[in-house]
MIROGU-154905 format. One record per residue (C-alpha): x, y, z. Coordinates in Angstrom, 2 decimals. Example, Ala and Ser with C-alpha at 12.3 -4.5 7.8 and 13.67 -1.06 7.14 Angstrom:
BEGIN
{{12.30 -4.50 7.80}}
{{13.67 -1.06 7.14}}
***
This chain:
BEGIN
{{53.00 48.27 49.46}}
{{53.64 46.01 52.44}}
{{55.28 42.58 52.30}}
{{54.69 39.58 54.53}}
{{57.63 37.19 54.23}}
{{57.56 33.60 55.49}}
{{60.62 31.34 55.58}}
{{60.67 27.63 56.26}}
{{63.48 25.42 57.60}}
{{64.62 22.33 55.74}}
{{62.08 19.51 56.14}}
{{62.90 15.83 56.60}}
{{61.06 15.02 53.37}}
{{61.51 17.78 50.78}}
{{59.30 16.10 48.18}}
{{56.41 15.77 50.64}}
{{56.79 19.41 51.72}}
{{56.74 20.65 48.12}}
{{53.79 18.48 47.09}}
{{51.61 19.57 50.03}}
{{52.74 23.19 50.00}}
{{52.09 23.71 46.30}}
{{48.86 21.69 46.04}}
{{47.14 22.58 49.33}}
{{48.78 25.41 51.27}}
{{49.44 27.94 48.51}}
{{45.86 27.83 47.18}}
{{44.67 28.53 50.73}}
{{47.15 31.38 51.23}}
{{46.09 32.95 47.93}}
{{42.64 33.46 49.49}}
{{43.96 35.91 52.10}}
{{41.75 39.02 52.00}}
{{43.48 42.05 50.54}}
{{46.28 40.04 48.93}}
{{47.67 41.92 45.92}}
{{50.21 39.32 44.78}}
{{52.42 36.56 46.11}}
{{55.45 34.50 45.14}}
{{57.38 31.57 46.54}}
{{60.73 29.95 45.85}}
{{63.16 27.31 47.02}}
{{66.36 29.40 47.32}}
{{69.90 28.15 46.78}}
{{72.85 29.42 48.81}}
{{75.53 31.57 47.20}}
{{77.95 31.11 50.08}}
{{78.51 29.03 53.20}}
{{75.67 30.54 55.25}}
{{72.49 28.46 55.47}}
{{69.40 29.67 53.62}}
{{65.74 28.86 54.22}}
{{64.38 25.81 52.42}}
{{61.41 27.82 51.15}}
{{60.47 31.49 51.09}}
{{57.01 33.00 50.50}}
{{56.22 36.67 49.99}}
{{52.74 38.19 50.01}}
{{52.06 41.82 49.12}}
{{49.30 43.96 50.60}}
{{48.35 47.63 50.19}}
{{49.59 48.45 53.70}}
{{50.46 46.98 57.08}}
{{46.93 47.30 58.43}}
{{45.55 45.28 55.52}}
{{48.21 42.61 56.09}}
{{47.39 42.36 59.80}}
{{43.67 42.14 59.06}}
{{44.38 39.31 56.59}}
{{46.41 37.39 59.17}}
{{43.65 37.80 61.76}}
{{40.89 36.77 59.35}}
{{39.27 33.34 59.23}}
{{41.39 32.45 56.19}}
{{44.49 33.76 57.99}}
{{43.78 31.44 60.91}}
{{43.28 28.50 58.53}}
{{46.58 29.29 56.81}}
{{48.40 29.36 60.17}}
{{46.73 26.13 61.35}}
{{47.80 24.38 58.14}}
{{51.55 24.95 58.62}}
{{52.20 21.85 60.79}}
{{50.71 19.67 58.02}}
{{53.79 20.23 55.83}}
{{56.35 21.99 58.07}}
{{56.50 20.38 61.52}}
{{59.41 22.70 62.43}}
{{57.19 25.72 61.82}}
{{57.90 28.92 59.94}}
{{59.41 32.35 60.54}}
{{57.26 35.36 59.63}}
{{58.35 38.96 59.21}}
{{57.10 41.99 57.33}}
{{58.25 45.28 55.86}}
{{57.14 48.26 53.83}}
{{58.69 48.68 50.39}}
{{59.43 52.30 51.27}}
{{57.34 53.79 48.47}}
***
């Protein structure tokens, strides 16, 4: 399995971010072709280091499927939607689960 991870910085208006993200962005992201499963959370720090405001993880069969999803029409719509709730953008990275 291959994981796409997206982290978001703290927004100026946390309630607005959460409302838009959960009602509009997540349903769009769940349409990514080849998506096996996804989760999101609002993490809390366990120490003094800063943590992302929000983290999203999407699982695909492999890296090629993930890249195809990101380059798809839905993938482009997902990317274009980010400024609507996160004006400071997002950080994306990916990895294989090693299996």
